[in-house]
N, CA and C atoms as an extended XYZ file, in Angstrom:
246
Properties=species:S:1:pos:R:3:atomname:S:1:resname:S:1:resid:I:1 pbc="F F F"
N        -7.840       -7.213       -2.786 N   MET     1
C        -8.052       -8.482       -3.836 CA  MET     1
C        -9.112       -8.280       -4.847 C   MET     1
N        -9.167       -8.045       -6.463 N   PHE     2
C       -10.522       -8.323       -7.172 CA  PHE     2
C        -9.910       -8.019       -8.450 C   PHE     2
N       -10.573       -8.793       -8.959 N   THR     3
C       -11.085       -9.079      -10.549 CA  THR     3
C       -12.151       -8.511      -11.432 C   THR     3
N       -11.346       -7.598      -12.314 N   TRP     4
C       -12.054       -6.814      -13.236 CA  TRP     4
C       -11.877       -6.966      -14.938 C   TRP     4
N       -12.318       -7.821      -15.616 N   LYS     5
C       -12.135       -7.953      -17.235 CA  LYS     5
C       -11.239       -8.816      -16.932 C   LYS     5
N       -11.059       -9.731      -16.387 N   ASN     6
C        -9.864      -10.436      -16.176 CA  ASN     6
C        -8.340       -9.564      -16.113 C   ASN     6
N        -8.584       -8.761      -15.449 N   GLN     7
C        -7.539       -7.770      -14.722 CA  GLN     7
C        -7.381       -8.308      -12.995 C   GLN     7
N        -6.385       -8.059      -12.495 N   THR     8
C        -6.367       -8.530      -11.045 CA  THR     8
C        -5.713       -6.762      -10.353 C   THR     8
N        -6.565       -6.460       -9.738 N   PHE     9
C        -6.006       -5.697       -8.972 CA  PHE     9
C        -5.888       -5.595       -7.280 C   PHE     9
N        -5.061       -4.766       -6.460 N   LEU    10
C        -4.946       -4.162       -5.570 CA  LEU    10
C        -5.496       -3.481       -4.647 C   LEU    10
N        -6.335       -3.382       -3.736 N   VAL    11
C        -6.489       -1.714       -3.081 CA  VAL    11
C        -5.239       -2.130       -1.591 C   VAL    11
N        -5.143       -0.958       -1.240 N   GLY    12
C        -4.069       -1.343        0.103 CA  GLY    12
C        -3.563        0.281        0.681 C   GLY    12
N        -3.146        0.486        1.360 N   ARG    13
C        -2.567        1.643        2.105 CA  ARG    13
C        -0.995        1.589        1.583 C   ARG    13
N        -1.131        2.420        1.075 N   ARG    14
C         0.529        3.299        0.697 CA  ARG    14
C         1.400        4.258        1.510 C   ARG    14
N         2.316        4.147        1.450 N   ASP    15
C         3.053        4.918        2.700 CA  ASP    15
C         3.690        6.178        1.350 C   ASP    15
N         3.669        7.413        1.546 N   LEU    16
C         3.821        8.696        1.710 CA  LEU    16
C         5.452        8.960        1.146 C   LEU    16
N         5.631        7.804        2.162 N   ASN    17
C         7.681        8.775        2.510 CA  ASN    17
C         8.166        7.651        2.347 C   ASN    17
N         8.093        6.807        1.632 N   PRO    18
C         9.376        5.288        1.811 CA  PRO    18
C        10.441        5.728        1.103 C   PRO    18
N        10.832        5.117        0.946 N   PRO    19
C        11.332        4.038        1.941 CA  PRO    19
C        11.935        4.136        3.520 C   PRO    19
N        10.870        3.259        4.359 N   TYR    20
C        11.098        2.946        5.462 CA  TYR    20
C        12.433        2.593        6.364 C   TYR    20
N        12.266        1.320        5.682 N   ASP    21
C        13.396        0.446        6.180 CA  ASP    21
C        14.173        0.666        5.788 C   ASP    21
N        15.212        1.586        5.506 N   ARG    22
C        16.513        1.504        5.100 CA  ARG    22
C        17.415        2.105        6.460 C   ARG    22
N        16.513        3.477        6.800 N   ALA    23
C        17.623        4.167        7.860 CA  ALA    23
C        17.552        3.034        9.137 C   ALA    23
N        18.746        3.115        9.970 N   TRP    24
C        19.056        3.366       11.294 CA  TRP    24
C        19.220        1.645       11.062 C   TRP    24
N        20.092        1.444       10.218 N   LYS    25
C        20.072       -0.236       10.213 CA  LYS    25
C        21.323       -0.650       11.080 C   LYS    25
N        22.286        0.061       10.878 N   TRP    26
C        23.397       -0.406       12.170 CA  TRP    26
C        23.127       -0.683       13.883 C   TRP    26
N        21.626       -0.481       14.094 N   LEU    27
C        21.746       -0.532       15.138 CA  LEU    27
C        21.231       -2.042       15.347 C   LEU    27
N        20.767       -2.881       16.937 N   PRO    28
C        21.169       -4.110       16.665 CA  PRO    28
C        19.361       -4.138       16.404 C   PRO    28
N        19.293       -4.975       16.208 N   PHE    29
C        18.053       -5.849       15.337 CA  PHE    29
C        16.381       -4.795       15.936 C   PHE    29
N        16.631       -5.433       17.584 N   VAL    30
C        15.894       -5.242       18.331 CA  VAL    30
C        15.317       -3.744       18.772 C   VAL    30
N        16.344       -3.185       18.263 N   ILE    31
C        15.923       -1.118       18.380 CA  ILE    31
C        15.402       -0.666       16.832 C   ILE    31
N        15.676       -1.882       15.665 N   TRP    32
C        15.851       -1.203       14.382 CA  TRP    32
C        14.215       -1.771       14.338 C   TRP    32
N        14.120       -2.565       14.624 N   LYS    33
C        12.615       -3.417       14.257 CA  LYS    33
C        11.570       -1.711       15.187 C   LYS    33
N        11.615       -1.723       16.502 N   TYR    34
C        10.889       -0.960       17.078 CA  TYR    34
C        10.986        0.761       16.540 C   TYR    34
N        12.094        1.017       16.103 N   TYR    35
C        11.972        2.833       15.122 CA  TYR    35
C        11.409        2.466       14.142 C   TYR    35
N        11.589        1.011       12.947 N   ASN    36
C        10.686        1.419       11.989 CA  ASN    36
C         8.420        1.399       12.173 C   ASN    36
N         8.830        0.492       13.283 N   LEU    37
C         7.123        0.234       13.609 CA  LEU    37
C         6.714        2.141       14.106 C   LEU    37
N         7.097        2.804       15.030 N   VAL    38
C         7.201        4.508       15.381 CA  VAL    38
C         7.683        4.829       13.906 C   VAL    38
N         8.254        5.057       13.463 N   SER    39
C         8.813        5.645       11.818 CA  SER    39
C         6.789        5.493       11.080 C   SER    39
N         6.985        4.153       10.992 N   PHE    40
C         5.963        4.274        9.749 CA  PHE    40
C         4.154        4.857       10.639 C   PHE    40
N         4.216        4.543       11.099 N   SER    41
C         3.230        5.087       11.902 CA  SER    41
C         2.942        6.166       12.067 C   SER    41
N         4.300        7.067       12.244 N   LEU    42
C         3.990        8.743       12.301 CA  LEU    42
C         3.772        9.632       10.782 C   LEU    42
N         4.211        8.580        9.635 N   ARG    43
C         3.889        8.970        7.955 CA  ARG    43
C         3.089        8.957        8.102 C   ARG    43
N         2.388        9.787        6.791 N   GLY    44
C         1.347       10.111        6.186 CA  GLY    44
C         1.196        9.371        5.631 C   GLY    44
N        -0.175        8.470        5.002 N   HIS    45
C        -0.289        6.844        4.447 CA  HIS    45
C        -1.567        7.437        3.660 C   HIS    45
N        -2.144        6.470        2.454 N   THR    46
C        -2.872        7.179        1.372 CA  THR    46
C        -3.877        6.050        1.659 C   THR    46
N        -4.657        5.413        0.446 N   THR    47
C        -5.365        4.171        0.104 CA  THR    47
C        -5.028        4.611       -1.269 C   THR    47
N        -4.304        3.445       -2.296 N   ALA    48
C        -4.187        3.736       -3.179 CA  ALA    48
C        -4.135        2.122       -4.220 C   ALA    48
N        -4.567        2.656       -5.718 N   ILE    49
C        -4.784        1.216       -6.364 CA  ILE    49
C        -3.860        0.656       -7.041 C   ILE    49
N        -3.367       -0.815       -7.786 N   TRP    50
C        -2.683       -1.076       -8.305 CA  TRP    50
C        -3.170       -2.252       -9.113 C   TRP    50
N        -2.531       -2.553      -10.505 N   ARG    51
C        -2.842       -3.242      -11.319 CA  ARG    51
C        -1.568       -4.108      -11.398 C   ARG    51
N        -2.109       -5.689      -11.448 N   LEU    52
C        -1.606       -6.535      -11.009 CA  LEU    52
C        -0.983       -7.439      -12.907 C   LEU    52
N         0.305       -6.786      -13.094 N   ASP    53
C         1.058       -6.761      -14.741 CA  ASP    53
C         0.993       -8.680      -14.891 C   ASP    53
N         0.413       -9.457      -15.382 N   GLN    54
C         0.312      -10.640      -14.952 CA  GLN    54
C         1.252      -11.034      -15.956 C   GLN    54
N         2.479      -10.907      -16.759 N   ASP    55
C         3.492      -10.967      -17.068 CA  ASP    55
C         4.370      -11.098      -16.596 C   ASP    55
N         4.780      -10.024      -15.744 N   THR    56
C         5.663       -9.974      -15.117 CA  THR    56
C         5.288      -10.221      -13.770 C   THR    56
N         4.229      -10.094      -13.145 N   MET    57
C         3.567      -10.316      -11.575 CA  MET    57
C         4.184       -9.421      -10.894 C   MET    57
N         4.193       -7.956      -11.433 N   LYS    58
C         4.665       -7.167      -10.452 CA  LYS    58
C         3.316       -5.965      -10.398 C   LYS    58
N         3.243       -5.455       -9.406 N   LEU    59
C         2.592       -4.375       -9.194 CA  LEU    59
C         2.258       -3.149       -9.342 C   LEU    59
N         1.743       -2.583      -10.575 N   GLU    60
C         1.946       -1.278      -11.815 CA  GLU    60
C         0.311        0.031      -10.305 C   GLU    60
N         1.514        1.454       -9.595 N   TRP    61
C         0.626        2.343       -8.797 CA  TRP    61
C        -0.315        2.843       -9.876 C   TRP    61
N        -1.730        2.718       -9.615 N   LEU    62
C        -2.594        3.327      -10.462 CA  LEU    62
C        -2.599        5.121      -10.072 C   LEU    62
N        -3.651        4.725       -9.138 N   THR    63
C        -3.863        5.996       -8.319 CA  THR    63
C        -3.963        6.071       -6.782 C   THR    63
N        -3.966        7.098       -6.316 N   ASP    64
C        -4.317        7.053       -4.899 CA  ASP    64
C        -5.679        8.103       -4.747 C   ASP    64
N        -6.375        6.597       -3.618 N   LEU    65
C        -7.861        7.925       -3.407 CA  LEU    65
C        -8.103        8.417       -2.487 C   LEU    65
N        -8.886        9.664       -3.372 N   PRO    66
C        -8.963       10.619       -2.339 CA  PRO    66
C        -9.256        9.949       -0.273 C   PRO    66
N        -9.165       11.014        0.159 N   GLY    67
C        -9.406       10.366        1.269 CA  GLY    67
C        -9.208       12.213        2.290 C   GLY    67
N        -9.427       11.690        3.378 N   ALA    68
C        -9.190       12.784        4.963 CA  ALA    68
C        -8.032       11.889        5.625 C   ALA    68
N        -6.881       11.252        5.548 N   GLY    69
C        -5.728       10.637        6.423 CA  GLY    69
C        -5.488        9.195        5.681 C   GLY    69
N        -5.277        8.587        6.594 N   ASP    70
C        -5.371        7.178        6.894 CA  ASP    70
C        -6.488        6.364        6.552 C   ASP    70
N        -6.914        6.011        5.706 N   ASN    71
C        -8.177        5.290        5.508 CA  ASN    71
C        -8.306        3.876        4.534 C   ASN    71
N        -7.202        3.171        4.880 N   ALA    72
C        -6.691        2.213        4.541 CA  ALA    72
C        -7.794        0.793        4.456 C   ALA    72
N        -9.292        1.359        4.141 N   PHE    73
C       -10.208       -0.019        4.913 CA  PHE    73
C       -10.979       -0.135        4.030 C   PHE    73
N       -10.739       -0.624        2.883 N   PRO    74
C       -11.081       -0.785        1.389 CA  PRO    74
C       -12.094       -2.225        0.932 C   PRO    74
N       -13.283       -1.764        1.280 N   SER    75
C       -13.898       -3.155        0.356 CA  SER    75
C       -14.520       -2.882       -1.258 C   SER    75
N       -15.212       -3.962       -1.984 N   ILE    76
C       -15.182       -3.561       -2.859 CA  ILE    76
C       -16.975       -4.720       -2.924 C   ILE    76
N       -17.628       -3.520       -3.935 N   LEU    77
C       -19.483       -3.854       -3.898 CA  LEU    77
C       -19.183       -4.021       -5.561 C   LEU    77
N       -19.877       -4.785       -6.081 N   GLN    78
C       -20.270       -5.128       -7.328 CA  GLN    78
C       -21.853       -4.780       -7.503 C   GLN    78
N       -21.578       -3.585       -8.479 N   ILE    79
C       -23.429       -2.837       -8.261 CA  ILE    79
C       -24.309       -3.663      -10.030 C   ILE    79
N       -23.267       -4.135      -10.583 N   ASP    80
C       -23.889       -3.769      -12.188 CA  ASP    80
C       -22.785       -5.037      -12.505 C   ASP    80
N       -22.904       -5.629      -13.749 N   GLU    81
C       -21.834       -6.736      -14.991 CA  GLU    81
C       -21.150       -5.524      -15.175 C   GLU    81
N       -20.627       -4.699      -15.474 N   ASN    82
C       -19.462       -4.234      -15.177 CA  ASN    82
C       -18.749       -4.259      -13.996 C   ASN    82
């Protein structure tokens, strides 16, 4: 997370095919948990930026960052006053 001009942003991994946790709910939890872990690992992901709406405290998706696959290892570097 970072702030810029009194706004808060989040940079992180975005699942391209949600929701992943609703299938196979009828299975016992132990099996369902591992199904979710494997399913999540096999699906495509990207790195995205969200803005925190200060009024509702909800995240608003802004954009996906260009990349070559699962690359959600972001860092923030301030290079000038802006």
